C-alpha positions in Angstrom: 7.2 -10.0 -18.0 4.8 -12.6 -16.4 1.3 -11.1 -16.4 0.4 -9.8 -13.0 -3.3 -10.2 -12.0 -3.5 -6.5 -11.3 -1.3 -3.5 -10.7 -2.6 -0.7 -8.4 -1.5 2.6 -7.0 -2.0 2.4 -3.3 -0.8 4.3 -0.2 -1.4 8.0 0.6 -0.4 9.3 -2.8 -3.2 7.3 -4.4 -5.8 9.3 -2.5 -6.7 12.7 -3.9 -6.6 15.3 -1.1 -4.5 13.2 1.2 -1.3 14.7 2.6 1.5 12.3 1.7 5.3 11.9 1.7 6.6 11.9 -1.9 6.7 8.1 -2.1 4.8 6.2 -4.7 3.4 2.8 -3.5 2.6 0.3 -6.2 0.9 -3.0 -5.4 1.4 -5.8 -7.9 -1.0 -8.7 -7.3 0.2 -12.2 -8.4 -1.4 -15.6 -8.5 1.2 -17.2 -6.3 4.6 -16.5 -4.9 6.2 -19.6 -6.5 6.7 -17.6 -9.6 8.6 -14.9 -7.7 11.9 -15.6 -9.5 10.2 -14.6 -12.8 8.5 -11.5 -11.4 11.7 -10.6 -9.5 13.8 -10.6 -12.6 11.3 -8.4 -14.5 10.8 -6.0 -11.6 14.6 -5.7 -11.1 15.0 -5.1 -14.9 12.5 -2.2 -14.5 15.0 -0.6 -12.0 13.9 -1.8 -8.5 15.9 -3.7 -5.9 14.4 -6.7 -4.1 14.5 -6.3 -0.3 15.0 -9.8 1.1 15.1 -8.5 4.7 11.5 -7.4 4.6 9.9 -8.6 7.9 6.3 -8.6 6.4 5.8 -12.1 5.1 2.5 -11.1 3.4 4.3 -9.4 0.6 7.5 -9.3 -1.4 9.1 -5.9 -1.3 11.1 -3.9 -3.8 12.5 -0.3 -3.6 13.8 2.2 -6.1 17.5 2.3 -6.9 19.5 5.1 -5.3 18.9 8.4 -6.9 15.5 7.5 -8.4 12.1 8.8 -7.3 11.1 7.1 -4.0 8.9 4.1 -5.0 7.9 1.1 -3.0 6.7 -2.0 -4.9 4.6 -4.4 -2.9 4.0 -7.8 -4.5 1.1 -9.5 -2.8 -0.9 -12.6 -3.5 -4.3 -12.1 -5.2 -7.2 -12.5 -2.9 -5.1 -12.3 0.3 -6.1 -10.2 3.2 -3.1 -8.0 2.7 -3.9 -7.3 -0.9 -7.6 -6.6 -0.3 -7.0 -4.5 2.8 -4.8 -2.1 0.9 -7.4 -1.7 -1.8 -10.3 -1.3 0.6 -8.4 1.2 2.7 -7.6 3.3 -0.3 -11.1 3.2 -1.8 -12.8 4.0 1.6 -10.6 7.0 2.1 -11.3 8.2 -1.4 -15.0 8.2 -0.6 -14.9 9.5 3.0 -13.3 12.9 3.3 -14.0 13.2 7.0 -11.9 10.1 7.8 -9.3 11.1 5.2 -8.9 14.3 7.1 -8.6 12.6 10.5 -6.0 10.2 9.1 -4.0 13.1 7.7 -4.1 14.9 11.0 -2.9 11.8 12.8 -0.1 11.4 10.3 1.0 15.0 10.9 0.8 14.5 14.7 2.9 11.4 14.5 5.5 13.0 12.1 6.0 15.8 14.6 6.2 13.3 17.5 8.4 10.7 15.9 10.6 12.9 13.7 13.0 10.5 11.9 11.9 7.3 13.7 10.1 5.5 10.9 9.3 2.3 12.8 7.7 4.4 15.6 5.7 6.4 13.1 4.4 3.3 11.4 3.5 1.7 14.7 1.8 4.9 15.8 -0.5 4.9 12.8 -1.7 1.4 13.7 -4.7 2.3 15.9 -6.0 4.8 13.4 -5.5 2.5 10.4 -7.4 -0.3 12.2 -10.2 2.1 13.2 -10.6 3.2 9.6 -10.4 -0.4 8.4 -13.3 -1.3 10.7 -15.4 1.4 9.2 -14.3 0.4 5.7 -15.3 -3.2 6.4 -18.8 -2.1 7.4 -19.0 0.3 4.4 -17.9 -2.6 2.1 -20.7 -4.7 3.3 -23.3 -2.0 2.9 -22.3 -1.2 -0.7 -21.1 -4.6 -1.8 -17.5 -3.3 -2.4 -15.2 -5.1 -4.7 -11.9 -3.8 -6.1 -12.5 -1.9 -9.2 -10.4 -2.2 -12.4 -6.7 -2.5 -12.0 -4.8 0.8 -12.4 -2.5 -0.6 -15.1 
């Protein structure tokens, strides 16, 4: 396998104390997307399916094969806003239980409101996510935040 720059557990399951759906989110940071055919082959060999229809152009997206544990693999370019944002969001919520609780409460409210309408649920989280990211940005400047060591 081509060497990824870093591999991290992101998403709600990466935050101790956060209520989460039983889905593991893995972020693989790569130097550039031009090498995607090499990464794609290796990730698919590990049992994941490339999702070409992904509308988010800031990542390349893979899912588990049917019958496997729900796992989302997000391949992002190292240093991109998308990559850094996910790491900062995770690290901030790990250190700020009051905002972690507010985020969990909002997720529960939206789950009840949106039922099985995933796009509506994701869209509904937007205002809370951006509010937390604003606080996380200020926090990052205060402490000189940088991503820690890769999880793998």
